[in-house]
C-alpha positions in Angstrom: 121.1 118.8 75.8 121.3 120.9 78.9 121.3 118.9 82.1 118.8 119.9 84.8 120.1 121.6 87.9 119.8 119.1 90.7 119.2 119.9 94.4 118.4 118.1 97.6 116.0 119.9 99.9 115.8 118.9 103.6 112.9 120.5 105.5 111.3 120.3 108.9 108.9 122.1 111.1 107.7 121.8 114.7 105.6 123.4 117.4 106.1 123.5 121.1 102.6 122.4 122.2 101.0 121.1 118.9 99.4 123.6 118.5 101.8 126.0 120.0 104.6 128.4 119.1 105.9 127.0 115.8 108.6 127.4 113.2 110.1 125.8 110.2 113.5 125.3 108.6 114.7 124.2 105.2 118.0 123.8 103.5 118.9 123.4 99.8 122.0 121.2 99.2 124.2 120.5 96.2 123.9 116.7 95.9 127.4 116.2 94.6 129.4 118.3 97.1 127.1 118.4 100.0 127.4 122.2 100.0 124.6 124.2 101.6 123.3 126.5 98.8 120.4 128.2 100.7 118.8 128.2 104.1 115.3 129.3 105.2 113.7 129.5 108.6 110.8 131.4 110.1 108.8 131.7 113.3 105.1 131.4 112.3 103.3 131.9 115.5 100.9 129.3 117.0 100.4 126.3 114.7 100.5 122.6 114.6 103.5 120.4 113.8 102.0 119.5 110.4 101.4 123.0 109.4 105.0 123.9 110.3 106.3 121.0 108.3 104.4 122.0 105.2 105.6 125.6 105.6 109.1 124.2 105.7 108.6 122.3 102.5 107.2 125.3 100.8 110.1 127.5 101.9 112.6 124.9 100.7 110.9 124.5 97.2 110.9 128.3 96.8 114.5 128.6 97.8 115.5 126.0 95.2 113.4 127.7 92.6 115.1 131.0 93.3 118.5 129.4 92.4 117.4 128.6 88.8 115.9 131.5 86.7 113.9 129.3 84.5 113.0 126.7 87.2 109.4 126.4 86.1 110.4 125.1 82.6 110.2 121.4 82.1 113.6 119.7 82.6 115.2 122.8 84.1 115.5 121.5 87.6 115.3 118.2 89.5 114.7 118.2 93.2 114.7 115.4 95.8 112.8 116.5 99.0 113.9 114.6 102.1 111.8 115.0 105.3 111.2 113.1 108.5 107.5 113.7 108.3 105.9 110.5 106.9 102.6 112.4 106.6 103.9 115.1 104.3 106.0 112.7 102.2 103.2 110.3 101.7 100.6 113.1 101.0 102.8 114.9 98.6 103.7 111.7 96.8 100.0 111.1 96.3 99.9 107.9 98.3 97.8 109.3 101.2 94.7 111.3 100.9 94.8 114.8 102.4 91.8 115.1 104.7 92.7 117.9 107.2 91.4 121.3 106.0 94.6 123.0 107.2 96.8 120.8 105.0 94.9 121.0 101.7 95.8 124.6 100.8 99.4 124.1 101.9 99.9 121.0 99.9 98.3 122.7 96.9 100.7 125.7 97.3 103.7 123.3 97.5 102.6 121.5 94.4 102.5 124.7 92.3 106.0 125.9 93.0 107.8 123.5 90.6 106.5 121.1 87.9 105.3 117.9 89.5 107.8 115.9 87.3 110.7 117.8 88.9 110.1 116.8 92.5 110.4 113.5 94.3 109.9 112.8 98.0 111.8 110.6 100.4 111.3 109.9 104.1 114.4 110.0 106.2 114.9 109.3 110.0 114.9 112.4 112.2 118.6 112.0 113.0 119.4 112.5 109.3 117.4 115.7 109.2 119.3 117.6 111.9 120.2 120.6 109.7 116.6 121.5 109.0 115.5 120.6 112.6 118.1 123.0 114.0 116.9 125.7 111.7 113.3 125.2 112.9 114.4 125.3 116.5 116.4 128.5 115.9 113.3 130.1 114.4 111.2 129.1 117.4 113.9 130.4 119.8 113.9 133.7 117.9 110.1 133.9 118.1 110.2 133.4 121.9 112.4 136.5 122.0 109.9 138.4 119.9 112.2 138.4 116.8 112.5 136.6 113.5 115.3 134.2 112.5 118.2 135.7 110.5 120.7 133.8 108.3 123.6 135.3 110.3 122.3 133.4 113.4 122.4 130.0 111.7 124.6 127.3 113.3 122.7 124.4 111.7 125.3 123.3 109.3 127.6 122.4 112.2 125.1 119.9 113.4 124.9 117.9 110.2 128.2 116.6 108.8 127.8 115.7 105.1 128.8 112.3 103.8 132.5 111.8 103.1 131.5 110.3 99.8 128.5 110.9 97.5 127.4 107.2 97.8 124.2 108.0 99.8 123.2 111.1 97.8 121.0 111.2 94.7 122.5 110.2 91.4 123.7 113.1 89.3 124.0 113.1 85.5 127.2 114.3 83.9 130.7 113.2 82.9 132.5 110.9 85.3 135.2 113.5 85.9 132.5 115.9 87.2 131.3 113.3 89.8 134.9 112.5 90.9 135.7 116.1 91.3 132.5 116.7 93.2 133.3 113.8 95.6 136.8 115.2 96.2 135.4 118.7 96.9 133.0 117.1 99.4 135.8 115.2 101.2 137.9 118.4 101.3 135.0 120.4 102.6 134.4 117.9 105.4 138.0 117.8 106.4 138.1 121.6 106.7 135.2 121.7 109.1 136.0 122.9 112.6 136.5 119.9 114.8 136.5 117.4 111.9 138.2 114.1 113.0 140.9 112.4 111.0 139.6 109.3 109.2 142.2 107.2 111.1 141.4 108.5 114.5 140.6 105.7 116.9 137.3 105.6 118.9 137.7 105.4 122.6 135.6 105.2 125.7 131.9 105.6 125.2 132.6 106.5 121.6 133.7 103.0 120.9 130.1 101.8 120.9 128.4 101.9 117.4 126.1 104.8 116.7 122.8 103.0 116.4 120.8 106.1 115.5 117.5 107.1 116.9 115.4 104.1 118.1 111.9 103.2 117.0 110.0 104.3 120.1 106.6 102.8 120.8 104.4 104.8 123.1 101.9 102.2 124.3 98.5 103.5 125.2 95.8 101.3 126.7 92.4 102.4 125.6 90.0 104.3 127.9 87.4 102.6 130.0 84.3 100.8 128.7 81.3 99.7 130.7 83.1 96.4 131.3 86.4 97.9 132.6 85.4 98.9 136.2 83.6 95.6 136.6 86.9 93.8 135.7 85.2 91.6 133.1 87.2 89.7 130.4 86.9 91.9 127.3 88.8 90.6 124.3 88.5 90.4 120.6 85.9 87.7 120.6 83.3 89.6 122.6 80.8 92.4 122.1 83.4 95.1 121.0 82.1 97.7 123.5 82.5 101.5 122.9 84.1 103.9 125.4 82.0 104.9 128.3 81.6 108.5 129.3 84.6 108.0 131.7 86.6 106.5 128.9 85.9 109.4 126.5 87.0 111.8 129.2 90.2 109.7 129.7 90.8 109.8 126.0 90.6 113.6 125.9 92.9 113.9 128.9 95.6 111.7 127.3 95.1 113.6 124.0 95.8 116.9 125.8 98.9 115.4 127.4 100.4 114.0 124.2 99.7 117.2 122.4 101.6 119.1 125.0 104.6 116.8 124.7 104.6 117.1 120.9 106.6 114.0 120.3 104.2 111.6 118.6 104.8 111.3 114.8 102.4 108.4 113.9 99.4 106.7 115.4 98.6 103.0 115.0 95.5 101.4 116.6 93.9 98.1 117.3 90.8 97.5 115.1 88.6 97.2 118.1 86.2 100.1 118.7 87.4 101.2 122.1 90.9 101.7 120.7 89.8 103.3 117.5 87.8 105.9 119.6 90.7 106.5 121.9 93.1 106.9 118.9 90.7 109.3 117.2 90.6 111.6 120.1 94.4 111.8 120.1 94.6 112.1 116.3 92.2 115.0 116.3 94.5 116.9 118.7 97.7 116.1 116.9 96.4 116.5 113.3 97.5 112.9 112.4 95.9 110.0 110.7 95.2 106.7 112.4 96.5 103.4 110.8 94.7 100.2 111.9 96.9 97.2 112.7 95.0 93.9 113.3 98.0 92.4 115.2 97.4 94.9 118.0 93.9 93.4 118.9 93.2 92.0 122.3 93.3 88.3 123.1 90.3 86.3 122.2 89.0 85.0 125.6 86.6 82.5 124.1 83.8 81.5 126.5 85.1 83.8 129.2 84.2 87.0 127.2 82.1 89.3 129.4 82.6 87.3 132.6 84.4 88.4 135.8 87.3 86.4 137.1 85.1 85.0 139.9 82.5 83.9 137.3 85.1 82.1 135.2 86.5 80.5 138.4 83.0 79.2 139.3 82.1 77.9 135.8 85.4 76.9 134.3 87.7 76.3 137.3 90.0 73.6 135.8 90.4 75.6 132.5 91.3 78.8 134.4 93.9 76.9 136.5 95.5 75.5 133.3 95.5 79.0 131.8 97.2 80.5 134.8 99.8 77.7 134.9 100.8 77.7 131.2 101.2 80.2 128.5 100.2 77.5 126.0 96.7 76.9 127.6 93.8 78.7 125.9 90.7 80.0 127.5 87.6 77.8 127.3 85.9 77.6 124.0 88.7 78.1 121.6 90.2 81.4 122.6 93.9 82.4 122.2 96.7 81.3 124.5 99.3 83.8 125.7 101.8 81.9 123.5 99.6 82.5 120.4 99.2 86.2 121.3 103.0 86.5 121.9 103.7 85.2 118.3 101.1 87.6 116.8 102.3 90.6 118.8 106.0 89.9 118.2 105.4 89.6 114.4 103.5 92.9 114.5 106.2 94.5 116.6 108.9 93.5 114.0 106.8 94.9 111.1 106.3 98.2 112.9 109.9 98.6 114.0 110.9 98.3 110.3 108.2 100.6 109.1 108.9 103.3 111.8 112.6 103.1 112.3 113.8 106.2 114.1 110.3 107.5 114.8 108.0 107.9 117.8 104.8 106.0 117.3 101.7 105.8 119.5 100.3 102.3 119.6 96.7 102.3 121.0 96.0 98.8 122.1 95.0 96.6 125.0 96.3 95.0 128.2 97.6 91.7 126.8 99.5 93.2 123.8 101.1 95.9 125.9 102.1 93.5 128.7 103.5 91.2 126.0 105.6 93.9 124.4 107.0 94.9 127.9 107.7 91.3 128.8 109.5 90.6 125.6 111.5 93.8 125.9 112.6 92.7 129.4 113.3 89.1 128.4 110.9 88.1 131.2 109.1 84.8 131.4 105.4 84.5 130.5 104.3 84.5 134.2 105.6 88.1 134.4 102.3 89.1 132.7 100.5 88.5 136.0 102.9 90.8 137.9 102.2 94.0 135.8 99.5 96.5 136.6 98.1 98.3 133.5 95.3 100.8 134.1 92.8 102.1 131.6 94.3 105.0 129.5 97.7 104.4 130.9 100.9 105.0 129.0 104.0 102.8 128.7 106.9 103.1 126.3 109.6 100.9 124.8 112.5 101.9 122.5 113.9 99.5 119.9 117.4 100.0 118.7 119.1 98.9 115.4 121.2 96.2 117.1 118.0 94.4 118.3 118.1 95.6 121.9 115.1 97.2 123.5 114.7 99.5 126.5 111.6 99.9 128.6 111.2 103.6 129.3 107.8 103.8 131.0 105.2 101.6 132.5 101.6 102.3 133.5 101.9 106.1 133.7 98.5 107.7 134.6 99.7 111.1 135.7 97.7 112.7 132.9 94.5 111.5 134.5 95.2 113.2 137.9 
C-alpha cells in the first residue's frame, strides 16, 4: 500500500493597523528532514489580521497540494497545519463557530483544497512560527514599496532553525531506516547552516540564561464608565450590574481604536458583568475577534455596600469599613468578598489563563479589584498596596508571565488613548 505524502504547513498573516496594510506567509516543510519544500507570501492590501491569517492558510494548503499530483485523492497526502492563530485553528478544527462574514468564505475555500480527512490543525506559540511570520512581514514590506514579494527575497528560513532531531515533528510512517536517515539528514542540514553553533559550544554572558520563549502577556483593560463610576460608588458583582453610560461607550470606542492600531491583541477574555462585556464587544468588533467569558474576572462582591459612596459606607458601617481597610481577610458588611478571597479566585484564574494562552497576548476586560490584584501579585507586594494604586475607567495595564514563573509589570493605568 502506498504511503501518503506527509507535510507540515506553517502559516501566518498580519496587518499593520487591523485593518491596515496586510500580508501573509506560508511554508511547506518535510516533517522528517525539516527541509523547506515551498514558500508562499503575498501583500493583499488593506485587510484585518484574521483575513490575512486565513489567506496564509489557503496559500499553504495550495502549495502542499501542488507538490502531489493526485493530492485530492483519499490517502494521497497527510498535512499537519501549525499556526499561532487560535481563532483559525479552532474554527478550522470545527470547535468554534464561524460568525464573522469575512471569515466564512475563506474557511470554506480552505476546506475545499484537500480532503478533510487529510488535514489536522495544531496551535503553536508565535515564537515557533517565525518562518511564516517573517514571510508575512516581507510581503508587507514589499507592499509598502509598491511591489509584491518574490521568492528570491526570502530570508525567512534563517530565522527558524529546524529541530536537531525529529522528536517534536509529526510521526511519519515508513521503515525505521527511513526515519533514521531522515533524522541524520536533518542534523546535517542544521550543522551546515550559516552561523550554526557546535552542539558542545558553551553559553556565556546573557546567553547563559535559559530561553523562556515568549511570555503570556495580559493586557488588563478596566471597563468604561457606568452611571456609578463618576459618583465613586461601590459597584461590584453583587449589585445592579449597570450598563456603560454614554461616556463609557465613547471610552470603549476610543480604546478599541487604540488597540486596533497597535495590532497586538490575539484573544479577548471578559468578566461576565455587563459593563465589561459591552467594553469587550466594542474592541472585538474592531479586531474581528470573539470574546470568551471568564467568571473568575468578575469584580468583588461588596455586599451591603453595593451602590453606596465611601462616605455613606463610613456613616452606616464605620467599624466594618475600618476592619476592611485594616485586613485583607475582612469582608464587606452583609457577606461580601474579602480581598483575600478575591486574590485566591483571581490567582486561580490567572494560572488557568497563563496555561491556555502561553506565548500569546490576551486582552482581559475586567474591574478595579482583579486588575489591582494581578498587579500586586506580579510585584510581590502586600495586600495594602491595593490602596496605593490609581486605576481609571477604560485604563490599560499589562503584565507578562514567563515560563519560569516570573512576572513583569509592563504598564499601569495608561489612559493616553482617552486624551
